[in-house]
Every structure is written in structure tokens, then in C-alpha cells.
C-alpha positions in Angstrom: -40.2 -84.0 -24.6 -40.9 -81.7 -27.1 -40.7 -83.6 -29.9 -42.5 -86.8 -29.0 -45.7 -84.0 -28.1 -44.9 -82.7 -31.6 -45.2 -86.4 -33.0 -48.4 -87.2 -31.2 -50.0 -83.7 -32.5 -49.2 -84.8 -36.0 -50.5 -88.5 -35.9 -53.5 -86.9 -34.1 -54.2 -84.5 -36.7 -53.7 -87.3 -39.3 -56.3 -89.6 -37.5 -59.0 -87.1 -37.6 -58.1 -86.1 -41.3 -58.6 -89.7 -41.9 -61.8 -89.8 -39.8 -61.0 -92.4 -37.3 -62.6 -93.0 -34.0 -60.4 -95.2 -32.1 -63.1 -96.4 -30.0 -65.4 -97.1 -32.6 -62.6 -99.5 -34.5 -61.9 -101.2 -31.6 -65.4 -102.1 -31.1 -65.5 -103.2 -34.3 -62.4 -105.0 -34.2 -63.7 -107.2 -31.1 -66.9 -107.5 -33.5 -65.0 -109.4 -35.8 -63.3 -111.2 -33.7 -66.4 -112.5 -31.8 -67.7 -113.1 -34.7 -64.8 -115.5 -36.1 -64.7 -117.5 -33.1 -68.1 -117.7 -32.3 -70.5 -121.1 -31.6 -73.8 -121.6 -31.6 -73.8 -125.2 -30.4 -71.6 -127.3 -32.4 -72.3 -124.2 -35.8 -70.5 -121.2 -36.6 -72.8 -119.3 -38.2 -72.1 -115.8 -37.7 -68.5 -115.4 -39.3 -70.3 -115.2 -43.0 -73.5 -112.7 -42.7 -71.1 -110.6 -40.5 -67.9 -110.6 -43.6 -71.0 -110.0 -45.8 -72.7 -107.1 -44.3 -69.7 -105.4 -43.3 -68.4 -105.2 -46.6 -71.9 -103.8 -47.9 -72.3 -100.9 -45.6 -69.0 -100.2 -43.4 -66.2 -98.0 -44.2 -63.3 -98.9 -45.6 -61.2 -98.2 -42.6 -64.0 -100.0 -40.5 -64.0 -102.9 -42.6 -60.1 -103.8 -42.3 -60.6 -103.5 -38.5 -63.4 -105.9 -39.0 -61.3 -108.6 -41.7 -58.8 -108.5 -39.2 -60.5 -109.4 -36.0 -62.2 -111.9 -38.2 -59.5 -113.6 -39.6 -57.7 -113.7 -36.0 -60.9 -115.2 -34.5 -61.2 -117.4 -37.3 -57.6 -119.0 -36.9 -57.7 -119.1 -32.7 -61.0 -120.9 -33.1 -61.6 -125.1 -33.6 -62.6 -126.7 -36.7 -66.1 -127.4 -36.6 -66.3 -130.5 -39.0 -63.7 -133.1 -37.9 -61.5 -133.7 -40.5 -61.6 -129.9 -42.1 -59.2 -127.6 -41.8 -60.3 -123.7 -40.0 -58.8 -122.7 -43.4 -61.5 -123.5 -45.2 -63.4 -120.7 -42.9 -61.0 -118.4 -43.7 -61.4 -118.8 -47.6 -65.4 -118.1 -46.7 -65.0 -115.5 -45.1 -62.3 -113.6 -47.4 -64.6 -115.0 -50.5 -67.8 -113.3 -48.8 -66.0 -110.0 -47.9 -64.5 -109.5 -51.7 -67.6 -110.7 -53.4 -69.8 -108.3 -51.3 -67.6 -105.3 -51.4 -67.5 -105.8 -55.4 -71.0 -106.2 -56.3 -72.1 -103.8 -53.3 -74.8 -101.4 -55.3 -76.4 -105.1 -56.4 -76.5 -106.6 -53.1 -77.1 -103.1 -50.9 -80.3 -102.3 -53.1 -82.3 -105.6 -51.3 -81.7 -107.6 -48.0 -83.6 -110.4 -49.8 -80.4 -111.2 -52.2 -78.3 -110.4 -49.1 -79.5 -113.6 -47.5 -79.5 -115.4 -50.5 -76.4 -114.4 -51.1 -74.8 -115.2 -47.5 -76.6 -118.9 -47.2 -75.3 -119.8 -50.6 -72.2 -119.2 -50.1 -71.7 -120.6 -47.4 -73.2 -123.7 -48.3 -71.5 -124.0 -51.7 -67.8 -122.9 -51.0 -68.0 -125.7 -47.6 -69.6 -128.2 -49.7 -67.1 -127.9 -52.7 -63.9 -128.2 -49.9 -65.0 -131.2 -48.0 -65.9 -132.9 -51.6 -62.8 -132.0 -53.1 -61.1 -133.0 -49.8 -62.6 -136.4 -49.3 -64.6 -136.2 -46.2 -66.2 -138.8 -45.0 -70.4 -138.6 -45.5 -72.7 -137.7 -42.7 -71.7 -133.3 -42.5 -74.6 -132.6 -45.2 -77.5 -131.7 -42.2 -74.7 -129.8 -40.1 -73.7 -127.5 -43.3 -77.5 -127.2 -44.1 -78.3 -126.1 -40.7 -74.7 -123.8 -40.7 -75.7 -122.4 -44.2 -79.7 -121.6 -42.6 -78.9 -120.2 -39.7 -76.2 -118.2 -41.5 -78.3 -116.9 -43.9 -81.1 -116.3 -40.9 -78.7 -114.3 -39.1 -78.1 -111.7 -42.5 -81.6 -110.1 -41.9 -80.9 -108.8 -38.8 -77.4 -108.0 -39.1 -78.4 -106.1 -42.3 -81.4 -103.8 -40.8 -78.5 -103.1 -38.0 -75.4 -102.4 -40.2 -77.1 -100.9 -43.0 -77.7 -97.8 -40.6 -75.7 -98.7 -37.9 -74.9 -94.9 -36.3 -79.0 -94.7 -35.8 -79.2 -98.1 -34.7 -76.2 -97.7 -31.7 -78.5 -99.4 -29.1 -79.1 -102.4 -31.4 -75.4 -102.8 -32.4 -74.5 -102.8 -28.7 -76.5 -105.0 -27.7 -75.4 -107.3 -31.3 -71.7 -106.9 -30.0 -72.9 -108.2 -26.3 -74.6 -111.1 -28.0 -71.3 -112.1 -30.3 -69.1 -111.6 -27.6 -71.0 -114.0 -25.1 -70.9 -116.4 -27.7 -67.0 -116.1 -29.8 -65.3 -114.8 -26.1 -67.7 -116.4 -23.4 -64.8 -119.2 -22.9 -62.0 -116.5 -22.4 -60.7 -116.7 -18.4 -61.4 -114.3 -16.1 -59.3 -115.3 -13.0 -61.5 -118.3 -11.8 -64.5 -117.1 -14.0 -65.1 -116.8 -17.5 -66.9 -113.8 -19.6 -70.0 -115.8 -20.5 -70.5 -116.3 -16.8 -70.1 -112.6 -15.9 -72.4 -111.1 -19.2 -75.0 -113.8 -18.3 -75.2 -112.4 -14.9 -75.3 -108.5 -16.1 -78.0 -109.1 -18.4 -80.3 -111.0 -16.0 -79.7 -107.7 -13.6 -80.5 -104.9 -16.7 -83.6 -107.6 -17.4 -84.7 -107.9 -14.0 -84.0 -104.4 -13.2 -85.9 -102.9 -16.1 -88.5 -105.1 -16.0 -89.0 -107.2 -12.8 -88.5 -110.5 -11.5 -91.0 -112.5 -14.2 -88.6 -111.3 -17.3 -85.7 -112.3 -15.6 -86.5 -115.6 -14.8 -87.8 -115.7 -18.7 -84.1 -114.3 -19.9 -82.7 -116.5 -17.2 -84.3 -119.6 -19.4 -83.5 -118.4 -22.7 -79.9 -117.7 -21.3 -79.4 -121.2 -20.1 -81.1 -122.6 -22.9 -78.3 -121.1 -25.3 -75.1 -121.2 -23.2 -73.8 -124.0 -25.9 -73.5 -126.5 -23.4 -75.9 -129.2 -23.7 -74.5 -131.3 -20.9 -74.6 -128.3 -18.1 -78.4 -126.6 -20.2 -80.7 -127.5 -17.4 -79.0 -126.4 -14.4 -77.4 -123.9 -16.1 -80.9 -122.5 -17.2 -82.4 -123.6 -13.5 -79.6 -121.1 -11.9 -80.2 -118.5 -14.1 -83.7 -118.2 -14.3 -84.1 -118.6 -10.1 -81.4 -115.2 -10.0 -83.0 -113.6 -12.6 -86.3 -113.6 -10.5 -85.2 -113.1 -7.2 -83.2 -110.3 -8.7 -86.1 -108.6 -9.4 -88.9 -108.8 -6.4 -87.1 -106.0 -5.1 -87.4 -103.9 -8.2 -89.2 -101.3 -6.5 -86.4 -100.5 -4.2 -84.2 -99.2 -7.2 -80.9 -100.6 -8.4 -80.2 -101.3 -4.8 -83.3 -103.7 -4.2 -82.2 -105.4 -7.5 -78.4 -105.8 -6.3 -79.5 -107.0 -3.2 -81.8 -109.6 -4.3 -79.0 -111.0 -6.9 -76.8 -111.1 -4.1 -78.9 -112.8 -1.8 -80.0 -115.2 -4.4 -76.4 -115.9 -5.5 -75.4 -116.6 -1.8 -78.2 -119.2 -1.5 -77.3 -121.1 -4.7 -73.8 -121.1 -3.8 -74.4 -124.3 -1.9 -74.7 -126.7 -5.4 -70.8 -125.4 -5.6 -69.4 -128.3 -4.2 -65.3 -127.9 -4.9 -63.8 -124.5 -4.0 -63.0 -123.7 -7.1 -66.3 -123.4 -8.9 -67.4 -121.7 -5.8 -64.7 -118.8 -5.9 -65.5 -118.3 -9.6 -69.3 -118.0 -8.7 -68.5 -115.6 -6.3 -66.1 -113.5 -8.6 -68.6 -113.9 -11.6 -71.6 -112.2 -9.4 -69.5 -109.3 -8.1 -68.1 -108.5 -11.2 -71.8 -108.0 -13.1 -73.1 -106.4 -9.9 -69.8 -103.4 -11.0 -71.1 -104.0 -14.9 -74.9 -103.1 -14.1 -73.8 -99.8 -12.3 -71.7 -99.0 -14.8 -73.9 -99.7 -17.6 -76.9 -98.0 -15.4 -74.6 -94.9 -14.8 -73.3 -94.7 -18.8 -75.7 -96.5 -21.2 -78.4 -94.2 -22.6 -81.2 -97.6 -23.1 -81.1 -99.1 -19.7 -84.8 -99.9 -19.2 -86.5 -98.9 -16.3 -84.8 -95.7 -16.0 -86.8 -93.0 -16.7 -85.9 -89.5 -15.8 -88.5 -88.0 -12.8 -89.8 -84.6 -13.5 -89.5 -82.4 -10.4 -92.7 -81.7 -8.7 -91.5 -77.7 -8.5 -91.3 -77.3 -12.3 -93.2 -74.4 -13.3 -95.9 -74.7 -16.1 -95.2 -73.2 -19.4 -97.2 -70.5 -21.1 -97.6 -69.0 -24.8 -99.4 -66.9 -26.6 -102.0 -68.6 -29.6 -102.7 -67.1 -32.4 -101.2 -65.9 -36.1 -99.0 -62.9 -36.5 -97.5 -61.4 -39.6 -95.5 -59.0 -40.7 -94.6 -57.3 -44.2 -91.8 -56.4 -45.9 -91.3 -52.8 -46.9 -93.6 -51.6 -49.7 -95.9 -54.8 -49.1 -99.5 -54.2 -48.1 -99.5 -57.8 -46.3 -97.0 -60.7 -45.4 -98.0 -64.1 -46.8 -95.8 -65.8 -44.3 -98.0 -67.4 -40.9 -96.7 -68.9 -37.8 -98.8 -69.8 -35.3 -97.6 -71.9 -31.4 -100.4 -73.8 -29.9 -100.9 -75.6 -26.9 -101.6 -79.7 -27.5 -101.3 -81.1 -24.1 -100.1 -80.1 -20.9 -96.3 -78.7 -21.2 -96.2 -79.7 -25.1 -96.3 -77.0 -27.3 -96.8 -76.5 -31.5 -94.7 -74.1 -33.6 -96.2 -74.1 -37.4 -94.6 -71.9 -40.0 -96.2 -72.0 -43.6 -94.3 -69.8 -46.4 -97.2 -68.3 -48.2 -95.2 -67.9 -51.5 -95.3 -64.2 -52.0 -97.5 -61.4 -50.5 -100.9 -60.1 -50.5 -104.1 -61.3 -49.4 -104.4 -64.6 -51.6 -100.8 -65.5 -50.0 -102.2 -65.3 -46.6 -104.9 -66.5 -46.7 -103.6 -69.8 -48.0 -100.4 -69.6 -45.4 -102.9 -69.2 -42.8 -105.3 -72.4 -44.1 -101.9 -74.5 -43.9 -101.2 -73.4 -40.4 -105.0 -74.4 -39.3 -104.6 -77.8 -41.1 -101.6 -78.7 -39.5 -103.0 -78.0 -36.1 -106.1 -79.4 -36.4 -104.4 -82.8 -37.8 -102.2 -82.7 -34.8 
């Protein structure tokens, strides 16, 4: 047992030395897996921009996780175009990844270059492969639409990935969107991930902004669910669920959950078969659990502002300018000031006089007063 713990400590030291965060690597792998499997309608526009932007801005260790997830997702996804194997998508992703990595400096200077690179590579590689393989005519409209969507998605991907340590909230939202479209068809008992995520989003939006925004989110989720056959009934169900969930928003999370469960029970009459009804109730239950977890741990949940206690004592501070000279100096040239801006907000201004004496003190005091007036 001592040998096992010693090996574990050595492995932890190696991982820390490589600066590898297992949670971050898992998130990147899931991001790549969802982008590889993701379909928007009958098109696959997520893989190309994810490969390009990840190659440009991710650390090499993260690039390995991203590329591995994308290759697995592409291999598990059926081909979008009839008669065209999934190998063309794998070839496209690998080509974009290594070209973007090779010309990283040139592409990171301008987001416009990234957009044209992603759209152009997606169009050229797939068109050449289809033309050589002798695919029947008629694929061009779908190919043009897919390339245009890939280029369009490169814009938000570029904004988020360029500074992803500072865009954690947007990165998490992007991850949810890709999981919704890429892994939404995976089963969770009698339901699937898409149903659970959609209802969780409705709870968050309705709890943060009310029933109107909840209904609007339901319409968007229903229309972009990826199934044209069930789009209208799904849209109506999501819109009604979002509306009823936000009616009791003033009661806090218990009111939102109560409205959501009441609407789920009311609309459960539309499920004719027992299996569909059980899947509906299971998805609603899991969504409530995810909503409670997100309310507790996620920092950007809307409507969760921290309320100040009514017994907080007001802050007091002396307002003025203080200076202290160094030994053998008549007057210090540095100045600082503490001023009231508004209730419970103070301004500390510090100015370096660049020397000592009356002139340096006067100049630094002017800077302090100017900053106070500007703010």
C-alpha cells in the first residue's frame, strides 16, 4: 500500500509540473466530442471552427484532449451527405487543425482571417472530395450552407477561446450548447440529455428574468431542437413550461420549481404512452436537480444577487491629503487622498511626485485632485 501511495504522489507531482488540470482537460474533451457529433438540422457546422480556434489558442496539452474528443465524435456520428463516408470530416478537422497550428501567428492577428480560413477550408476540402468520389449533383446548397455556418460560428468561438481564462461563463454556455446539439440524443434511462438540458435552461431563464423570457427561451429551444417533425409541438410545450415556471419568480427558487412542476404535470396529459410519460417525468426531475445545483455553485445564475444585511454599519474615512518627507528632505513629493464617491464607496488616489520639494508636491497634488474630479 505504501508503494501505491508513493506512485500516486509521484504521478500528482508530474501532473502538477505539466500544469494539467484534470477537470479542464475533461471539459475540453467533452467540448471536442460534442463538436464532432454535433448536428444543426442536417448539417455539421461545429467541427471545423472548433478545430481551428482550439489549435490557435489552446495549450498543446489541451489541444490533444480537444482533438481526441473530436475524432471520437466524428467517428461515432453518421455521415451527413449520402454516399460520403465520415472519413472526409476527419480529414477536414485534422487538416484545419495542423494548418492553423502551423500558421498560428498569422491567423491570430485578425478574426476576419480566421473566418475566411474556416469557411474556405470547409468548402474546398469537401467539394474536392465529393467531386473526385463522383457524388451525385445536388450537394452544393447544403455544402455552401454548412461552410457559411462554420464561418459564422468561428466569430463567437474566436471571441471566447481567445481569452478563455477570462471568459469562463461564456465558455460554459458554449459547452452547454455543443452538448445540447452533439450529445443530446444520448439516453438517460427513458429520456435523453437534450430534454434534460432544455428544461434546465428554461428553469434558469424563468427564474432569472421571469415568465416572458422563459417563454421566449422555450420558443428558441423548440425551433432549434434539430427535429423538423416535432418542432411545433416541442416549441409549444417549452414555451408554456417557461411561462408557467416564471409566474412565481418572486417566491425565489421554490416558486420557480413549483411552477415548473405544475406545468409539467398539467402537460403530461399529452403523453399517450406510458414510456413517454415516464421519460417526461424523469427529465423534469433531473432538470430540477440540475437547477438546484447550478443555483448553488454557478457564479453567473441570473437573479441571484446577494442582498446586503440591514444591520451593516456605514463606513467612515478621513478625507484629505497626507504627505511625509524622507530624512533630510523638506517636503515629500508624493500625495494620496481618500474621498467619498457615494454611499459605501471610497476612492483612494496615490500620485508619485517624481522627486521631492514644493514643485513635486504641487504637481502630485494636482494629479490627485484631477482624478477626484474626473471620478
